N, C-alpha and C positions, 0 to 999 in steps of 0.2 A: 343167550341158552337159554330154555328153562329152568327157571326154582326146584327144586325135589320140593313136592311136598312132606307133613312129616308121618303122612299114613303110606309114602312108599320107602319111609326106611328104617333100617333092620337094629334088633331092636344093641345089638353094637354100636353100632353107629350112635346113639340115641343116648346111649352109654357114653359115647368118644366125648358127643358135642355140648354134655353137662358144662357146667359155669364154672370156667377156672376163679374166677373171684370168689364164688362162697366156697370151693375147696380150701381157697391161701387163707378166708377166715378162717373155717371149721380144723384150721392147724395151724391157726397160728403166723405163720408168716406173713412177714412186714412189711408192707407196700407203702409207694405214699401217692397218692389218689393228684390226678393233672387231668381235670374234667374228662372225660373217657378212659382214658388210658391210667396204666397204673401201672407203679416203677420199684420194681422188685428190692427193696436196700438194701441188704446181701448183694447182691450183683445187680447192680444198678446198668447194664445192659439189656437188662431182662425186662421188656414194656409187654404190658394186656394192654388189650385193645379191648375192650367190651360193648364196642358197637353191634346191634344187632343188624342190619342190609339185606336188602333184594340178592344181592350179591356175598352178603357171610351171614345164613344165618346163624352162627351163632357167637361164640365168644372166641378168639385165639389168643395167641402171642409170639412173639420174635423174643429170639437172646439173640442179638447182634453178633456177637463176641465165637458166639461160639454156633450160626449159620441157623441153629434149629429155629423151629418154630411149626405152628401146628394148632391143635385143637386140644382139650385137658388128659385125651390120651398120650399123645406127643410129651403132654406136658410133662404126665407121669414117671414117663422112657428117661426121657431130657433133662428134667432135672434131681426127682427124684432116683433114677437110676433104676428103677420095678422093672423088672420084666417082667414080658410078653402075659401070662398068667397072673401076675400077681395082683399087675396094673388093673387090669378086667376084674377082680376080684374085690378092689381095692372099689372103684366105680360102682360097683352093684350092690355095696355092702351100704357106701354114702348115697347113693337117688336119693332115699328117702328125704334127707337133710339137702343134697342139692339141689331138688326138687322148688324148695322155698324160695328160690336166685329171684328177683324183683331182673326182666329183660329191658335191655338199654337200647330201644326203638330208635335205631336214628337213616332219618333220611338220608343217600349218598350225593352230595351238590357236588355240581365243576369245577376244573382248576380254575381260579378267579386270580390273574394276574399280575391285577389292581390291588390288593391285599398283601403282594411283595414289593413297594417302589423303589427303589431305586435313589438310593444318599448322591449329590452334588459331589459329594469326594470319597477318592479309592484309596487313600493311601493308608488309613488303618487293613483292607484288605491286600494291599499291594505286600504294603509291609509282612504281613503274614504270609503272605508267596514267596516275596524275595529271602527274606532273612529267616525263616521258619524253615519252609521246604526246599529253599536253593532254585526253584524256578529263576530264573531267567525273566527280568522285566519287559525285555521287549514280546515276550508270548504272553504276556498275562496284557499289555497293551493291546495286544491285535485280538484280543479274543473281548476285550472291553469294546475296539473297535466294530465287531463284530454283535453286538449286545448276545455275545453269549454269558460272559459275567459281567455281572455289578455289585453295586457293594449295598448291603439295603442301610437300612438309614441306622442300625443298632448294632452298623458295622462288621456282622459277619460279610461271607462271602455268600453270592450264588450263582447255583451252576443251570444258564435257561436251556431245560428240554426243549427240542423245537421236531414240530411233527413237515412235512413232505414242503407243508408250502413254508416252513417254516414258520407259522403259528406257534407262539410259548402255548404247552402246554402239561405243564409244570415242571418240577426243580429239585435241586438239592440243596441243602444249606448248610454250609462250614462255618460253625464257629473261626475267631479271627482271635480269641483268646486264650488261653491255654494256662487253664484252673482245674486242675488233679481236684484239687479238696469239693469240688462242682459240682464241675464233671465224672469224676474216676478215672481211672486207665488211660483215657482214649483223651481225656484233658480238653477237650473244646467240644462245643454241641456239634452236636451232627442231627441229620433230619431232612425226610421229602417232607416237602409246597402239602400241605389238603390239600386235599382232589386233582390230584398230580395220575397225570395219565397211567390204569395199571401195566405194568411190562413194561416199560419206556427204561431211558436213559437219556443224560447228558452224550452227546454225541456234535462228531462238527467233522468237516471230508477235508483232508490235503489230499491234494494231484500229485503225479510229478508227468516233467513231458518224454514225449516216445513208449512212456508201457502204457498200455488202456490193462492191463490186468487188474480186474477189481478184489479189494483185499476189503478181510474186516477182519477189524484189530478188537480184542474183549477182553477188558479189566474189571475190575471190582470197585475201583472210587476213581475219580474226577481226577485226583490231584496222583495216583498209580501212570492213569492214561498221559497226561502230562510230563510226567520227571522219563518217563518212556517215550514222548512220541518227542521233547529236548534232547534224548538223546539218539532216540537211531530211525528220529519222521522224517528222513532225508529216503527212505530204501522209495528203489521204482515203485508206480504203479500208483493205482486209481482209489483210493486207503480209505479210511471211514475208522474212524474212534469211533468204539462205544462204551460207556461207562454200568456193567448192570448194578451198580446199588449195594453188592454184598457175590457172592459165591454161589455154593450148589444148593442154593432154596433159590437161587433168577437165572433157573434152564429158559425158564419161561419167555423171556427179554430175548434172544435170542433168533430161539423163530417167529420172536412176533416181529419185529425186527425183517429174518429175512422177507415172511410174505407180504409184507407190508413195504420192503423196497428191493427185490431180490434176490437170485440169488449170488453168492458170493463166487471164485473162480478156485478161494485164498480165504481161509477163518484161521485167524491166528489167537490160541489162549496164551492171553497174557494175564495170565493167574499169580495170586502172592506162590509161595514156598514154602510154604506155611502146608500141613494137616487138612485146613478148611480146602485151600487153595487147588490141591490134589484134590478131593470129596469133587470139585467143580468142574475140574480138568475130565475128571471118567465120568460125570452125568451128562456134562454139556454133551463131551464124544461119544457117547451112550443116547442121547436123545437125533446125534446132527448123523449117526448111522440108521438110525431109522428111517430118521427122515430122509436121508439118501432112498434107502434103499426103494417105498413107499412114491418114491418122486421121481428117481430114475437120476439122481443129482453125482450121475458117476463120473466127472471131472473135477468136483468139489474137494479141492484138498484142505486135509485140521495139518495144522502146523501146531504143537504151545513155543510158546518162548518165553524165557522165564529165565531171570538179572538171573549170576548163583546165588548157589545157595546161604551162600554165608550172611545175603539182604533179606531181607523175608517180603519185603515186597519193590518194589522201581524206586519210588519216592528213595527207597537207603539208600538205595545204589546212588541215586544219583547226588545225597548229598554226600558218597563217600568218594563219588565221581568215578566211577568200578565201569563202567561202558563194557564190560565180557559180558555177555549174555549165551543161552543158548536157545537156536533155534531148530526145532528136532517134529522127528515121525515119530503120531506116537509109541511107534514104536522103540520106537531109540529113547525115548521118555521114560517110556517103561522099564527098559533095562536102567536107562541110569537111575533111579527111585532105586531098583529095586537095589545096587549095587551103595548107594548112595545110605539105605536107612534101614534093607536088612528086610530078607522072606517073615520075621517076624513080627516085624514093625508092621512088612502092607500088609500082613493076613488083619495084626487087628484093624487096622484102619476100612479091610475093608467088611470086616464082621461090625465095624462101628457105623455106614453108609449102610446094609442091609437092618440093623436096629435103629437107623431112623435119628444116624447123630450125623450131621452135617457142617461140623464147626470142626473146631480146635479139640484134643484128647488131651489127656495125662500119659504121664508113664506107661511103660508095655506094663501088660500084664502077661503073667504066667498062663493064659488058659485060651490059647485062639482054638478057632478051627477047621485040622485041616481038613476037615473034607470042602474047609470052601474055595472056589478055583482062585491061583497065585493075581496078586497085579496082572503080570504077564501074557500070563491062558484068557484072561480078560480081554485083551484085544488081541489075541492070538487068530479065530477069526475072523474078526474084523480088519485084520492087519488087510492092505494094498501097496507096493511102495506103488507111488503117481508118480 
């Protein structure tokens, strides 16, 4: 896709694409520099990417814990909590100062697997997976044998991303040392290897005999994926398990996979049970319904797989050995979540999505928009019993 030139941008686009780093400096918002990246001091899961490239011609941010990201305008909406008009007014007011920001032009580099060499030992990684995450060592050993995971020299685990020809095109790094003081609430380092293929993720296949139903299972992280597989991987069918490395902001990973690997008979959305997971399911379902209409994929079923709601994700369920889970249509899922959360909370979540907040949210606010469609109405016209 050709890059949009500066001349073709609207004035609003130009305002929205101004420097995030310069805004942080003007407002005195503290951050820690990590090369081209800035990590906010008060929210260490919020990272600003100051690189300017042909594919990314402006600074961006991504707030991992909230599942949101984008340009400076999105930052003002998500981090500062500003309404649309106030955010745009602020950008226009600060434009003269923001224009003084230096630009960090950066040449996009291709993924280099040799920069992520494995260690001769895997025990630290195995201990983390088996003792902290409660994964079966036999499963880990099979993945090691097939080159899908490896222990890096610093002891972190590396989930290898493979293309159709099994060429390594990227990977996830998962720390194996829990240190909340250093890594905040998440406790471990977690990142995508530099240069990894865009809109891809960790995946593997597991086929069952006597059933050729093609099934694609979608997860938020590799560990959630392995947790589900350990508990429920014996489901029949020709199965592919794919990690998004996120939820609502990684919708393109699903459509990108289908484009490259073909249309499955079933897509199982196995995201977390929290608000970010719910928003991810809504967005992915919306994208899939659009693709279904555009390409005539009438026979493709969309199914939601989730653990019990008292478990945030599949790894929580595994730790408790809670194997009960839901596998339901979008219609039944919408009904269940509305009963669990209440109509008021659902409306709040839908409003947050319309405002660009795709992550977890705080307590229910009293101000909700009654004109917005309810959760069940959102799926009403799309539902089809298959």
